[in-house]
C-alpha positions in Angstrom: -57.6 30.8 -50.5 -55.5 30.5 -53.7 -56.2 27.5 -55.9 -53.5 25.3 -57.2 -53.0 25.2 -60.9 -54.0 21.5 -61.1 -57.3 22.4 -59.3 -58.0 25.0 -61.8 -57.4 22.4 -64.5 -59.9 20.1 -62.9 -62.5 22.8 -62.7 -62.0 23.7 -66.4 -62.2 20.0 -67.3 -65.6 19.7 -65.5 -67.0 22.7 -67.5 -65.6 21.4 -70.8 -67.3 18.1 -70.2 -70.5 19.8 -69.1 -70.7 21.8 -72.3 -69.2 19.3 -74.7 -66.0 21.1 -75.5 -62.9 19.0 -76.2 -60.6 18.7 -73.2 -58.2 21.6 -72.9 -60.5 24.1 -74.7 -60.8 26.4 -71.8 -57.1 26.5 -70.9 -56.5 29.7 -72.9 -57.3 32.6 -70.5 -57.3 35.1 -73.3 -59.8 33.5 -75.7 -63.6 33.4 -76.0 -64.6 29.9 -76.9 -67.9 29.3 -78.6 -69.9 26.1 -79.0 -72.9 25.7 -81.2 -75.6 23.4 -79.8 -78.8 23.8 -81.8 -80.6 21.5 -79.3 -79.7 23.8 -76.4 -82.6 25.2 -74.3 -80.5 28.0 -72.9 -77.8 30.5 -73.9 -74.9 30.4 -71.4 -71.9 32.6 -70.9 -69.2 31.3 -68.6 -66.4 33.6 -67.2 -63.8 31.4 -65.5 -60.7 33.2 -64.3 -59.4 34.9 -67.5 -61.1 32.6 -70.0 -64.6 32.7 -71.3 -67.1 30.4 -73.2 -70.4 31.0 -74.9 -72.7 28.0 -75.5 -76.1 27.9 -77.3 -77.9 27.4 -80.6 -76.3 28.8 -83.7 -78.8 31.7 -84.2 -78.1 32.9 -80.6 -74.3 32.8 -81.3 -74.8 34.8 -84.4 -76.9 37.4 -82.6 -74.1 37.7 -80.0 -71.4 38.4 -82.5 -69.6 41.6 -81.8 -70.3 41.5 -78.1 -67.3 41.6 -75.8 -66.9 39.2 -72.9 -67.7 42.0 -70.5 -71.0 42.6 -72.3 -71.9 38.9 -72.4 -71.4 38.6 -68.7 -74.2 41.1 -68.3 -77.5 39.3 -68.0 -79.3 42.2 -69.9 -77.1 41.5 -72.9 -78.2 37.9 -73.2 -81.8 38.9 -72.7 -81.4 41.4 -75.6 -79.8 38.9 -78.0 -82.5 36.3 -77.4 -85.5 38.5 -77.1 -86.8 37.5 -80.6 -86.9 33.9 -79.5 -88.5 34.4 -76.1 -85.4 34.4 -74.0 -86.2 34.9 -70.3 -84.0 35.2 -67.2 -82.0 32.7 -65.3 -79.7 35.4 -64.0 -76.0 35.6 -63.2 -74.3 33.4 -60.6 -71.0 33.7 -58.8 -68.7 30.6 -59.0 -66.5 29.7 -56.0 -64.0 26.8 -55.7 -61.8 25.1 -53.1 -59.5 22.1 -52.8 -59.0 22.5 -49.1 -60.8 24.3 -46.3 -60.3 24.9 -42.6 -62.5 23.0 -40.2 -65.4 24.7 -38.6 -65.8 23.5 -35.0 -69.3 23.5 -33.5 -69.6 25.4 -30.2 -71.4 22.4 -28.7 -72.3 18.8 -29.5 -74.6 18.6 -32.5 -76.9 15.8 -33.9 -76.4 15.0 -37.6 -78.6 13.0 -39.9 -77.6 11.7 -43.3 -81.1 10.5 -44.1 -82.6 12.3 -47.2 -85.9 12.4 -45.4 -84.5 14.9 -42.9 -83.5 17.2 -45.7 -87.0 17.0 -47.2 -88.5 17.9 -43.8 -86.3 21.0 -43.7 -87.4 22.0 -47.2 -91.0 22.0 -46.0 -90.1 24.7 -43.5 -88.5 27.0 -46.1 -89.8 29.4 -48.7 -90.2 28.1 -52.3 -87.6 30.4 -53.7 -84.9 29.1 -51.3 -85.9 25.5 -52.1 -85.6 26.0 -55.8 -82.3 27.8 -55.6 -80.6 25.2 -53.3 -82.5 22.1 -54.6 -81.5 19.8 -51.7 -83.7 17.0 -53.1 -81.5 16.8 -56.2 -78.3 16.3 -54.1 -76.8 12.9 -53.5 -75.3 13.6 -50.1 -77.1 15.5 -47.3 -76.0 16.4 -43.8 -78.8 17.8 -41.7 -78.4 19.3 -38.3 -81.2 18.4 -35.8 -82.6 20.1 -32.8 -84.1 17.1 -31.1 -85.9 15.6 -34.0 -86.4 18.9 -35.9 -84.2 19.6 -38.8 -82.8 23.2 -38.6 -80.0 23.3 -41.3 -78.6 21.2 -44.0 -75.4 21.1 -46.0 -75.3 19.0 -49.1 -73.4 18.2 -52.2 -74.0 16.6 -55.6 -71.2 15.1 -57.7 -70.8 16.9 -60.9 -68.9 15.3 -63.9 -67.4 12.9 -61.3 -64.7 15.4 -60.2 -66.5 18.4 -58.7 -68.9 18.6 -55.7 -71.7 21.2 -56.1 -72.3 22.5 -52.6 -75.7 23.6 -51.2 -76.9 24.8 -47.8 -80.4 25.6 -46.4 -81.3 26.9 -43.0 -84.8 27.1 -41.4 -85.8 30.8 -41.8 -86.3 31.6 -38.1 -82.8 30.3 -37.3 -80.7 32.1 -39.8 -77.7 34.4 -39.0 -76.7 32.1 -36.1 -73.9 30.2 -37.7 -75.9 27.0 -38.5 -75.5 27.4 -42.2 -71.8 27.8 -41.9 -71.6 24.7 -39.8 -73.8 22.6 -42.0 -72.0 23.7 -45.2 -68.6 22.9 -43.6 -69.7 19.4 -42.7 -70.8 18.7 -46.3 -67.6 20.5 -47.7 -65.3 18.3 -45.6 -67.1 15.2 -46.7 -66.8 16.1 -50.3 -63.1 17.0 -50.0 -62.5 13.7 -48.2 -64.0 12.0 -51.3 -61.4 13.6 -53.5 -63.7 16.1 -55.1 -63.1 19.8 -55.8 -65.7 22.0 -54.1 -68.0 24.3 -56.1 -70.4 26.8 -54.7 -72.8 28.6 -57.0 -74.7 31.7 -55.8 -76.8 34.3 -57.5 -74.9 37.5 -57.5 -77.8 39.2 -55.8 -77.8 36.7 -53.0 -75.4 38.5 -50.7 -75.8 35.9 -47.8 -74.9 33.0 -50.1 -71.9 34.8 -51.5 -70.7 35.8 -48.1 -71.1 32.2 -46.8 -68.9 30.9 -49.7 -66.2 33.4 -48.8 -66.5 32.7 -45.1 -66.0 29.0 -45.6 -62.8 29.8 -47.5 -63.8 29.2 -51.1 -62.1 31.2 -53.8 -64.1 33.3 -56.3 -63.4 32.2 -59.9 -65.9 33.8 -62.2 -69.6 33.9 -63.2 -72.2 32.0 -65.1 -74.8 34.0 -66.9 -77.8 32.2 -68.6 -81.1 32.8 -70.2 -83.8 30.2 -71.0 -85.0 29.9 -74.6 -88.5 29.3 -75.7 -89.0 25.8 -77.1 
């Protein structure tokens, strides 16, 4: 699904505010913007459509001088330029956006809970890596599908900079690949869109299932975020 230009402007504005750039800084699709933040605990490279931004402490920006945007998008490059200061991996994530999505109709009647406790119970049934990647407990709005009283899948979103909804989905391991994740994510996505927010889905590039889900829902790929944590 192609994004309208005003939606792209909203997404750029959210990232500008997230990083501390002046409004409009990321409008130039041909420029690499840099922001020095000596209090930063990470070095982050953002590739958004044609534009790019590098944000981190001054010493890291200096180490990265001469690197092309293509090189900076490679997680190995950021690890290399931060090695002397204990840089360690956060990885590279795909970024997807949407301002409208088709409805996903359930094949039969489903029971839905908006209670945070239902999402917490689902997390207890999932592996730690999945819990940490999705982080349902940090999301303001959760929509959990129930089988009887048992939570089986949850779609959720968190408002980001007041204009973007970060989408998350978690499914009980033994019930995956049955369409429950698509249904739960669609419920959360429609609620976020109804609230006037632009949808954002973020998925590690190696998480093929999460990337496929974003595309299946109808979100449009916009770029990547590559980050490394820095030793304090």
